[in-house]
C-alpha positions in Angstrom: 40.9 -94.8 -6.5 43.4 -91.9 -6.7 45.9 -92.3 -9.5 48.5 -90.1 -7.8 49.0 -92.1 -4.6 52.5 -93.0 -3.5 54.1 -90.4 -5.9 55.5 -88.2 -3.1 58.8 -89.0 -1.4 59.5 -86.6 1.5 63.1 -85.2 1.4 64.7 -85.1 4.9 67.0 -82.1 4.1 67.2 -78.9 6.2 67.8 -76.7 3.2 65.1 -75.4 0.9 64.8 -77.5 -2.3 62.9 -76.4 -5.4 62.0 -78.0 -8.6 60.6 -75.6 -11.2 58.5 -76.6 -14.2 57.7 -73.6 -16.4 56.4 -75.5 -19.5 52.9 -76.6 -18.8 52.5 -80.4 -19.4 50.4 -81.5 -22.3 47.3 -83.1 -20.6 44.5 -85.1 -21.9 42.3 -82.7 -20.0 43.3 -79.8 -22.2 41.1 -81.2 -24.9 38.2 -79.7 -23.1 38.3 -76.3 -24.7 36.9 -73.3 -22.9 37.5 -74.7 -19.4 38.4 -71.2 -18.2 35.9 -70.9 -15.4 34.4 -72.9 -12.7 31.0 -72.4 -14.2 32.0 -74.8 -17.0 31.8 -77.7 -14.6 28.8 -79.8 -14.8 27.3 -78.2 -17.9 26.2 -81.5 -19.4 22.6 -81.9 -18.5 20.1 -84.8 -18.9 17.9 -84.0 -21.8 15.0 -86.2 -20.4 12.0 -84.0 -20.9 10.2 -85.6 -17.9 12.7 -84.2 -15.5 11.8 -81.0 -13.7 14.3 -78.2 -14.3 13.6 -76.8 -10.8 14.6 -80.2 -9.3 17.9 -80.0 -11.4 18.8 -76.7 -9.8 18.1 -77.8 -6.3 20.1 -81.0 -6.7 23.1 -79.0 -8.1 23.3 -77.1 -4.8 24.1 -80.3 -3.0 26.8 -81.5 -5.4 29.7 -80.3 -3.3 28.7 -82.4 -0.3 27.2 -85.6 -1.8 30.2 -87.2 -3.5 29.2 -86.5 -7.1 31.5 -83.5 -7.6 30.5 -79.9 -8.1 31.5 -76.3 -8.5 32.4 -74.0 -5.7 33.6 -70.4 -5.0 36.6 -69.4 -3.0 36.1 -70.0 0.7 33.5 -72.7 0.2 34.1 -76.2 1.6 33.6 -79.6 -0.2 33.2 -82.7 1.9 33.5 -85.0 3.6 35.4 -86.4 0.7 37.1 -89.9 0.5 40.9 -89.8 0.4 43.3 -92.7 0.3 47.1 -92.7 0.7 49.2 -95.8 0.9 47.1 -98.3 2.7 45.1 -95.8 4.8 41.6 -94.3 4.0 40.2 -91.1 5.5 37.6 -88.4 4.9 38.7 -84.8 4.3 37.0 -81.5 4.0 38.7 -79.3 1.4 38.5 -75.5 1.3 40.3 -73.4 -1.3 40.7 -70.2 0.6 42.3 -67.5 -1.6 44.7 -66.7 -4.5 47.3 -64.0 -3.9 49.3 -62.3 -6.6 53.0 -61.5 -5.8 55.8 -59.5 -7.4 58.3 -61.2 -9.7 61.0 -58.9 -8.4 60.8 -60.7 -5.0 61.3 -64.0 -6.7 64.2 -62.7 -8.8 65.9 -61.4 -5.6 66.2 -65.0 -4.4 68.9 -65.6 -7.0 68.0 -69.3 -7.3 66.2 -69.3 -10.6 67.7 -68.9 -14.1 66.4 -65.4 -15.0 65.5 -66.6 -18.5 63.2 -69.3 -16.9 61.1 -66.8 -14.9 61.2 -63.8 -17.3 57.7 -62.7 -18.3 55.9 -64.5 -15.4 53.9 -63.4 -12.3 54.0 -65.4 -9.0 50.7 -66.5 -7.6 50.1 -68.2 -4.3 47.1 -70.6 -3.8 46.0 -71.4 -0.2 44.0 -74.5 0.5 42.9 -76.0 3.9 42.5 -79.8 4.4 40.6 -81.0 7.5 40.8 -84.6 8.5 37.2 -85.4 9.6 37.2 -89.2 9.8 38.9 -92.5 9.1 42.4 -93.6 9.6 45.6 -91.7 10.5 47.6 -90.7 7.4 51.4 -91.0 7.4 53.2 -88.4 5.3 50.1 -87.9 3.2 50.0 -85.1 0.6 46.4 -84.4 -0.3 47.6 -81.4 -2.4 48.8 -83.9 -5.0 45.2 -84.4 -5.9 44.9 -80.7 -6.8 45.3 -79.2 -10.3 45.1 -75.7 -11.5 44.2 -74.3 -15.0 44.6 -71.1 -16.9 41.7 -69.3 -18.6 42.6 -71.2 -21.8 42.0 -74.5 -20.0 45.7 -75.3 -20.0 47.1 -77.2 -17.0 49.4 -75.0 -14.9 52.1 -76.8 -12.8 53.1 -75.4 -9.4 56.6 -74.8 -8.2 57.5 -77.7 -5.9 59.0 -76.5 -2.7 60.4 -78.1 0.4 61.0 -75.7 3.2 60.6 -71.9 3.0 62.1 -69.7 0.4 61.1 -66.6 2.4 59.5 -64.7 -0.6 57.8 -61.5 0.6 54.1 -62.0 0.2 54.6 -65.6 -0.7 53.8 -69.0 1.0 54.6 -69.0 4.7 57.1 -71.4 6.2 55.3 -74.6 7.1 56.1 -78.3 7.7 54.1 -81.1 6.3 52.6 -83.2 9.1 54.2 -86.6 9.6 50.8 -87.9 10.9 47.6 -86.4 9.7 44.9 -87.6 12.1 41.2 -86.9 12.7 40.7 -83.4 14.0 43.8 -82.1 12.3 43.8 -79.2 9.7 46.6 -78.8 7.2 47.0 -75.3 5.7 48.7 -75.8 2.3 50.1 -73.1 0.0 51.2 -73.6 -3.6 53.3 -71.3 -5.7 52.7 -70.8 -9.4 54.7 -68.8 -11.9 52.0 -67.7 -14.4 52.9 -66.2 -17.8 52.2 -62.5 -17.9 48.8 -61.8 -19.4 47.4 -65.1 -18.2 45.5 -65.9 -15.0 44.6 -69.0 -13.0 40.9 -69.3 -13.2 40.1 -72.7 -11.6 41.5 -75.4 -9.4 40.2 -78.9 -9.1 40.5 -81.5 -6.3 39.9 -85.1 -7.2 38.6 -87.4 -4.5 39.4 -91.1 -4.1 36.1 -92.0 -5.8 37.2 -89.9 -8.9 34.6 -87.1 -8.2 36.0 -83.7 -9.1 35.4 -80.5 -7.1 36.3 -77.3 -8.9 36.7 -73.8 -7.3 36.5 -70.7 -9.5 39.4 -68.4 -8.6 38.2 -65.2 -10.2 
């Protein structure tokens, strides 16, 4: 069961609102040192000598679609995956499409950040598609809340939370979250990150309702 359900309250305000967190949260996940690439996922292997290694490899190819979690590359789709929000349950297909790198000068030009807060950072924009492929209609659902990104050090990297469009050149396009997310709908999500200079986002993980984790390598 997802542990982040019911954490999103939609703000019905016409103006753009932004909450910026520049200090990465200390996370229990950061204890897993060396989580700097998607290839780190699923490295634990059964040491049973009766198991055929060739069978292991072929089984791993199906991880992204059989509900047990898995590692993927940009543009690859995981699913159908169970997703629950409020009292509704659905199945989603999740595709991390691309990671774009922006120019901090474009962010500074907005004049809505404290210059000291964004000094020494690079804006990055992560695009993910969510397709509703079965189950109940979802009201004001935010499947992107189940997504988390990490730096090469394994440290969790928070996104900039945006409502509305800040009109940053090369940044996330203006888009409204759907009130009702129904079967057949596709939601194109974009998240903004202000990453410390010299660092890079290397992986993003989406956690399904059954706690299976799907990780995309971003490099």
